[in-house]
N, C-alpha and C positions, 0 to 999 in steps of 0.2 A: 320433134324427136325427144326421147326421154333420156335423162342422165342417170348413170348408175356406176358401179365399181367393176373393176376387173375381177373375174371369177377365180383366177389362179394366183393372185398376188399374195406373197407371204413375207419375203425378205426385202430389206431396204438398205441402201448404202447410207453413209453418213450424210452426204449432201441431200439425198432424198428425204431423210428424216428432218434435216434442217428446214427444207422447203415446205414441209407439211405441218410445221408449227407456226401458227399465226403470230404476227408481231406483237399483238396485244397480250400474249401469254408470257412475254419476257418482262414480267413485273415482279417487284419484291413481295407482292401479295401472294405469289406462288412460291411454295416452300423450296423447291429445287433451286430457284434463282436466288432467293435470299441466303440460303445456306452456302452456295458456291462462292459467294462474295468474300468469305473469310480467306479463300485461297487466291484472291486476285487483288489488284490495286484499286478496284472500284469500291466506292462507298455506297451505301444504300441510296443516298440522295442522288449521287451521280448515275447510278443504275436506273433510277426512276426517270431521270431526264434523258437518258440515252435511248436510242432506237435499237431495234433488233440487230441490225448489221454491226453497229458500233459495239454492242455487248458481245456479239460472237467474235468479232475481231480481237477484242481485249482478252476474252477467255482463251482464244486460240493461242495468243502470245504468252499468257500467264500460266496456263495449265499444261500438264503433260498430255501427249496424244491419248493415252489411256483414260485419264481423268476427263478430258474433253469429250471423248466418245461416250463415256458412262453418263455424263451430264445430259448430252443430247438424247441418248437412248431413254433416259428417265423422263425427260420432257416430252419426247415423242409418245411414250407409253401412256402418259397422263393426259396430254393435250393435243397430240398429233392426230392427223386425219389420214387413215389408211386408205389404200386403194388408189386408182387413177380414174379420173373422170373421162367419160367418153359418150359420144352420141350413140344411141341404140335404136335400131330400126327393127320393127316386128314384121314378120312375113307369115302368111298362112301356108300350112302344109296340106297336101291332098287329104280330104276327109275320108276317102274310101280306100286308103292303103294301110296295111298292117305294119306297125312300127316296132313290133316285139323283138325282131331280130336286127334292128337298125345298127346297134353297136357292132355286131359281127360284120355287117356290110361295110361300115366305116373303117374297121380295122384293116381291111384289105388294102387301104390306101394310106395308112399311117406310116410316117417316117420319111419316105422319099418324096420327090417332087411330084405334083399331080400332072401326069402326062395324059396318055390316052385313057379313057375316051373324052377327056376334058379340054383338049387342045382347041376345039372350036368354040369353047365357052370363055376361056381365060384370056385376058389381054396382056398378062405378065406372068412370070413364073410364081408358083405358089406351093407351099409345103404344109401338109397337115402334120403337126409336130406332136400333138398330145390329145388323147381322148380320156375323159374321166366321167364315169357314171356314178351318180349318187342319188338314191331315192328314185323319184320319178322324173329326173332330168339328166341330160347328157351334155357335158361341156366339151367344147372343141377349141384347140388353139392352133391358129394358122400363122405362118410367117411368110413375108415376101422374100425375094432374093436379096442378097447383101449388096449395098452400094457403099462406095468410099466417099466420105465427106472430109474436106480439108479445113483445119482450124489453125489460125496463125496466133502465136503467143504475143502478148503485149506487155510492156513494162509495168503498167498499172494493174493489169489483170492477167497475170501469167497463167499458163495452162499447168495444172497440177497433175502429178502422177501419184496414184494412191494404191495401197495394197488391198487385199481382199476384205480387210476389216474397216476400210475407209480412211486409214491413216495416210497422211501425206508423206511420200518417200522421196519425191524429186519434183523439179519444175523444169519446164521447157523454156529455154532462154529467149529473150526478146528477138523478134523477127524470124525465129524458127517456127516451123509448122508441124502439125501431126496429121496423119490421115487415119480416120476412125471408121471402122466398118459399122454401118447402120442398116437396120431393116425394120419394117413395120410389123407390129404384132396385132393380129385381129382375133377376137374371141367370139364364139357363138354359143348359145345355150338352146338346146332343143327340148321342147316340152311335148313328149309323145302323146300324153293323155289329152292335151289341149290342141294337138296338131298345130303347134306354133314353133317358130324359131326366132330368136333375137340375135342380132349381129352388131358388134362394135366395129370400129371406133372412129373418132373424129379425125385421126391422122390420115385416113385413106379416102380416096374418092368414092362417091356413092356408087359408081359403076362397079367397083370391086366388091362392095357389100352385096350388090345384086348378083354378081358372078359367084360369090361364095354360096349364096342361097341356091343358085341354079345348080351348083355342084352337088350340094346336099340333096336337092330335089331329084337330080339325075340318079344318085345312088339309091334313093328310095324307089324310084320308078324303073330303075335299071334301063334308062334311056337318056339321050341328050335332049336338053330342053333349051329353047331360046329364052334369053333374058326378057324379051318382050312379053312372055307368057306368064311371068310371075305375078303374084298378088301381094301387094303391100298393105299393111294395116295402118290406118291413119290414127296415130296415138296422141293427137292434140287434145 
């Protein structure tokens, strides 16, 4: 399988930006790190010996929420890695079908859950949430249904409540828990000229990748198709 980036990704939370900056970038050789030390208790020598987590912890204590966010944002813009990694599987589309009106066909199913005529194809609820056409490709974003996952707060690593800008506004006390709605996001890119479709991602079972291909294939051919009939491309 081939690794790539999400097609729709634009915005990142504070924690996401932090995680996308490699530890090796937190060095006084990088200007943002060296310059921020004037506002902290860290000396350049101490910062050079400290690791990423220790530096972030000290900056979080010494800086205001706004200054800390600005620092992380600057580091992310200069040294961060955008996008999310996922496994991508390529499938061949029927060579003898006209795909000129494919976007119009897809839009009939945008927004709501994919029900009939896909009930016999899908093993779980699936939503087609977004369609974007740019140049000679069509990008699709699917979501699975929402599941509730429970997380228990601990004294050493409390659960934080943040606002829309990523600032910490509260913490969940020890031994309390939160239930968080989660769902998987799957993206696909259709190449009409090449009669190909690539489908992400590593968080979902391979079966769901194949089911999404079969849904798209069914829309193209205006019929239901068994997953056993699909053609995968070996991209090794």
